[in-house]
C-alpha positions in Angstrom: -17.4 -0.6 18.3 -14.8 -3.4 17.1 -11.8 -1.1 16.5 -10.0 -4.5 14.8 -10.6 -6.6 11.8 -11.6 -9.9 13.1 -9.5 -13.2 12.0 -11.9 -14.0 9.8 -12.2 -10.3 8.1 -8.0 -10.4 8.0 -8.4 -14.2 5.5 -10.9 -12.2 3.0 -8.5 -9.7 1.5 -5.5 -11.9 0.6 -8.0 -14.1 -0.9 -9.9 -11.4 -2.8 -7.0 -9.2 -3.6 -4.6 -12.3 -5.1 -8.0 -13.6 -6.6 -7.9 -9.5 -8.5 -4.5 -9.2 -8.9 -3.6 -13.0 -10.4 -1.7 -14.0 -8.3 -2.8 -17.8 -8.3 0.4 -19.5 -6.1 -0.5 -17.0 -3.2 -4.0 -17.2 -3.5 -3.8 -20.8 -2.9 -1.8 -20.1 0.4 -4.2 -17.8 1.1 -7.7 -19.9 1.0 -5.9 -22.7 2.6 -5.4 -19.8 5.2 -8.8 -19.3 5.2 -9.9 -23.2 5.7 -7.9 -24.0 8.5 -8.9 -20.7 10.0 -12.9 -19.5 10.1 -13.6 -19.0 6.9 -15.2 -21.8 5.6 -15.7 -23.5 2.0 -18.2 -21.8 0.8 -17.1 -18.7 2.2 -14.8 -19.0 0.0 -16.9 -20.5 -3.2 -18.7 -16.4 -2.9 -16.0 -14.2 -2.3 -14.2 -15.6 -5.6 -17.8 -16.2 -7.4 -18.4 -12.3 -6.6 -14.5 -11.2 -7.7 -16.4 -11.7 -12.2 -18.0 -8.2 -11.1 -15.5 -6.2 -10.0 -12.4 -7.8 -11.8 -14.4 -10.0 -15.0 -14.7 -13.6 -15.4 -11.2 -14.8 -16.4 -10.0 -13.6 -13.0 -12.9 -15.0 -11.5 -12.7 -18.4 -12.4 -9.4 -19.1 -12.2 -9.5 -18.2 -9.3 -12.6 -20.7 -8.6 -10.9 -23.9 -10.4 -7.8 -22.7 -7.5 -9.8 -23.0 -5.1 -10.5 -26.7 -6.5 -7.2 -27.4 -6.3 -6.8 -26.5 -3.5 -10.0 -29.0 -1.8 -8.9 -31.8 -4.3 -5.4 -31.6 -2.4 -7.1 -31.7 1.0 -7.1 -35.4 1.4 -8.7 -34.7 4.6 -10.9 -32.6 3.8 -10.5 -31.2 6.9 -12.4 -27.8 6.6 -15.8 -26.6 7.1 -18.3 -26.6 4.8 -21.0 -23.9 5.5 -23.9 -23.1 4.6 -25.3 -23.0 1.4 -25.9 -19.8 -0.6 -30.0 -19.0 -1.9 -31.1 -18.7 -5.0 -33.0 -15.2 -5.6 -36.9 -15.3 -6.2 -37.4 -13.5 -10.2 -40.3 -11.5 -8.7 -38.9 -7.5 -7.6 -35.6 -7.8 -8.2 -34.7 -4.3 -9.1 -36.0 -3.1 -6.4 -34.6 -5.2 -4.3 -31.2 -4.3 -5.9 -32.2 -0.4 -5.3 -33.3 -1.1 -1.3 -29.7 -2.7 -1.3 -27.8 0.1 -3.0 -29.5 2.6 -0.5 -28.1 0.8 1.9 -24.8 0.2 1.3 -24.6 3.4 -0.9 -27.3 6.1 0.8 -30.1 7.4 -1.2 -29.9 9.6 -4.7 -32.7 10.5 -6.6 -29.2 12.0 -9.2 -28.4 9.3 -12.0 -25.3 8.4 -12.7 -23.5 9.4 -16.3 -23.7 6.1 -16.9 -27.4 5.4 -16.1 -28.5 7.9 -19.1 -26.0 6.3 -21.4 -26.8 3.2 -21.3 -29.4 2.6 -19.3 -29.4 -1.8 -19.8 -26.7 -1.5 -17.4 -28.2 0.3 -14.1 -30.8 -2.8 -14.8 -27.7 -5.4 -14.5 -26.0 -3.7 -12.0 -29.2 -3.7 -9.3 -30.6 -6.5 -10.4 -28.0 -9.4 -10.6 -25.1 -7.9 -8.6 -26.7 -6.2 -6.3 -29.3 -8.8 -5.9 -29.1 -11.8 -7.6 -25.3 -11.3 -5.4 -25.9 -9.2 -2.6 -29.1 -11.3 -1.6 -27.4 -14.4 -1.5 -26.3 -15.3 2.0 -23.3 -16.6 3.2 -21.4 -14.0 3.4 -23.2 -10.7 4.7 -22.4 -7.3 3.2 -20.0 -6.2 5.2 -17.7 -9.1 3.9 -18.3 -8.0 0.5 -17.4 -5.0 0.7 -14.6 -5.9 2.3 -14.1 -8.2 0.2 -15.0 -5.8 -3.7 -12.2 -3.6 -1.4 -10.2 -5.4 -1.4 -10.6 -7.2 -5.2 -10.3 -2.6 -6.5 -7.5 -1.9 -3.8 -5.2 -4.6 -6.1 -5.7 -3.3 -9.7 -5.0 -0.3 -11.3 -7.6 2.7 -12.9 -10.7 2.3 -10.5 -10.1 4.8 -8.2 -14.0 6.0 -9.0 -15.7 2.8 -8.0 -12.4 2.2 -5.1 -13.9 5.3 -3.4 -17.8 3.7 -3.7 -16.9 1.1 -1.8 -14.9 2.1 0.7 -17.4 4.6 1.2 -20.3 1.8 1.4 -18.2 -0.8 3.5 -17.8 2.2 5.8 -21.7 2.3 5.6 -21.9 -1.5 6.6 -20.1 -0.9 10.6 -16.4 -1.3 8.9 -14.8 1.5 11.3 -11.6 3.8 9.8 -9.3 1.9 11.7 -10.4 -1.1 10.2 -9.6 0.4 6.5 -6.6 1.4 8.2 -5.3 -2.3 8.9 -7.3 -3.7 5.7 -4.7 -0.5 4.1 -1.8 -1.8 6.2 -2.9 -6.0 5.0 -2.4 -5.1 1.7 0.8 -2.8 1.5 2.0 -6.5 2.8 0.5 -8.8 0.0 0.3 -6.2 -2.7 2.1 -3.4 -2.5 3.5 0.1 -1.6 2.1 1.9 -4.5 -1.5 0.2 -3.8 -1.8 0.5 0.0 -0.6 4.3 -0.2 -2.9 4.8 -3.1 -6.1 2.9 -0.9 -5.0 5.4 2.1 -5.2 8.7 -0.5 -8.5 7.9 -1.0 -9.9 6.8 2.6 -8.0 10.3 3.7 -10.0 11.7 1.2 -13.1 9.7 2.4 -12.2 10.5 5.8 -11.3 15.0 5.3 -7.6 14.2 5.4 -6.3 15.8 3.2 -3.5 17.1 2.2 -3.5 20.3 1.7 -4.7 21.2 5.4 -1.5 20.0 7.1 2.0 20.4 6.6 5.0 19.2 4.9 6.0 17.1 7.4 3.0 15.0 6.8 5.6 14.8 3.9 7.3 11.9 5.4 10.7 13.4 3.3 13.5 12.5 4.6 15.4 14.9 3.5 14.6 19.0 4.2 12.2 20.8 2.2 14.9 23.4 1.5 14.2 27.1 0.2 11.6 28.8 -2.0 12.4 28.0 -5.3 14.9 31.0 -7.2 13.5 29.1 -10.3 9.4 30.3 -9.3 9.2 32.2 -12.0 9.0 28.7 -13.8 6.7 27.5 -11.8 2.9 28.3 -10.8 1.9 27.9 -7.0 4.7 27.9 -4.6 8.1 25.5 -4.4 11.0 24.4 -3.1 14.0 23.6 -3.7 16.9 21.8 -1.4 19.9 20.7 -3.5 21.1 17.5 -2.2 24.3 18.0 -4.6 24.7 21.2 -6.5 26.3 21.1 -9.7 30.0 21.2 -9.6 33.5 20.1 -10.9 33.7 17.1 -9.0 31.0 15.3 -9.0 28.8 17.1 -11.5 25.5 15.4 -10.5 23.0 18.1 -9.4 20.4 16.3 -7.5 17.9 17.9 -6.4 14.6 17.8 -3.9 11.7 19.3 -5.3 8.1 20.7 -3.0 5.6 21.2 -4.2 2.5 22.9 -2.4 -1.3 21.8 -3.5 -1.7 23.0 -7.2 1.6 23.3 -7.7 4.0 22.6 -10.8 6.4 23.1 -13.2 6.0 25.8 -16.4 6.0 23.4 -19.9 9.4 22.9 -20.4 12.6 20.2 -21.4 15.9 19.0 -20.6 18.4 18.4 -24.0 19.8 15.9 -22.0 16.5 14.2 -20.0 15.7 14.1 -16.6 14.7 11.1 -14.0 12.0 12.0 -10.9 12.1 9.7 -7.9 8.8 10.5 -5.7 8.9 10.3 -2.3 5.7 11.4 -0.8 2.3 12.4 -1.7 0.8 12.7 -4.5 2.0 14.6 -7.6 0.7 14.3 -11.8 3.3 13.8 -15.1 2.7 14.6 -18.2 3.8 14.7 -21.5 3.4 16.9 -24.6 0.2 15.3 -26.4 -0.1 11.9 -23.7 -3.0 12.2 -20.3 -1.4 13.0 -17.8 -0.1 10.1 -15.2 -1.0 10.3 -11.0 3.0 10.3 -9.6 3.1 8.2 -6.2 5.4 7.5 -3.3 8.3 5.4 -4.9 7.2 5.9 -8.8 10.2 6.8 -11.5 9.7 8.3 -14.3 12.2 8.8 -17.0 12.3 11.7 -19.3 14.0 11.5 -22.1 16.4 14.4 -24.2 13.8 17.2 -25.6 10.5 15.1 -24.7 8.4 18.3 -23.9 6.7 17.6 -20.2 5.9 19.1 -16.6 5.5 18.0 -13.3 3.8 18.8 -9.8 1.7 18.3 -6.7 -1.8 17.2 -7.3 -4.5 20.3 -6.7 -5.1 18.9 -2.8 -1.9 17.3 -2.0 1.4 18.7 -1.6 4.2 16.6 -3.2 7.6 15.6 -3.1 10.0 14.3 -5.7 14.1 14.2 -6.1 15.4 15.0 -9.8 18.2 13.9 -11.0 20.3 15.8 -14.0 20.7 13.0 -16.2 24.1 14.1 -19.4 24.8 16.9 -17.0 28.2 17.9 -18.8 25.5 19.1 -21.6 22.0 19.3 -20.1 20.0 22.6 -20.6 16.3 23.1 -19.5 14.5 25.6 -22.0 11.7 26.9 -20.4 8.2 27.9 -22.4 4.7 28.2 -21.3 3.0 28.1 -18.0 0.5 24.9 -17.3 -3.1 26.1 -17.8 -5.7 25.5 -15.1 -7.3 23.8 -18.3 -4.2 21.6 -18.8 -3.8 21.2 -15.0 -7.8 20.4 -14.7 -7.7 17.8 -18.0 
């Protein structure tokens, strides 16, 4: 079994990722690299056409226009045209799409909630996406799933879809090592935050949840410290390393706080505000009256004075952040009630 992505696969990733992210200048470079490499013009057409199903028509049409501009500028036509896509016959599209879904995601008799709420979407998905598009040829199912996860990893708010399609990509034969390589490419071309999120999803798929590992897997540059002396204001086990204690010389309290999976602070507020710098793991942050926010390595949270909030680890991940106390001369913390399990799960 091949444990590394082929050159062709490596060329698919940035085209789909930049198309999804809307970075048209870098998309031009990626398209040129693909045409100079292993991709044909029709390969690239299929990648950017498929993007509309996962990122919307505006992104896809921008990518199509960019592809056209690139080919128009290559006066010598120095690229392969490749095989033409085929048109799928009108008969029995739903059944064919259903078979393709089962090939990619596995067979299930259970209906997704969206199918019950809006049955038409199930028809659209099976007849159009998984039949009309996936049956066009040119790209293999594996190519299409690689393009799909490249797009989904490059945009936010689509973790359930990225999880499903990363699983489908592995069902087509992509190995864990190849997905790791894909993630390293996303890290280079899109960003650390997006790559870390994709890695977290891969870890869950492959059962490498961080609640079975030690704190050293957080890859934090600071020591974990001792059990938190303020533990009565926390749910679960936490650790504190005061990197810079409060004193009369610097008056700049800075602490490294580590949370075991599921651990979190009580609701609380600071009269002078607080800044959190996320070092590793996956966490949660919520202000009163607002939705909770997922925190990943590299995130920064600026908490204004007197804003009631809590922060802590995800249910299945260790988590560590730096806490900076702002306006330290007058800053006081007011500890409030614990975060309930219902609040935490929401």
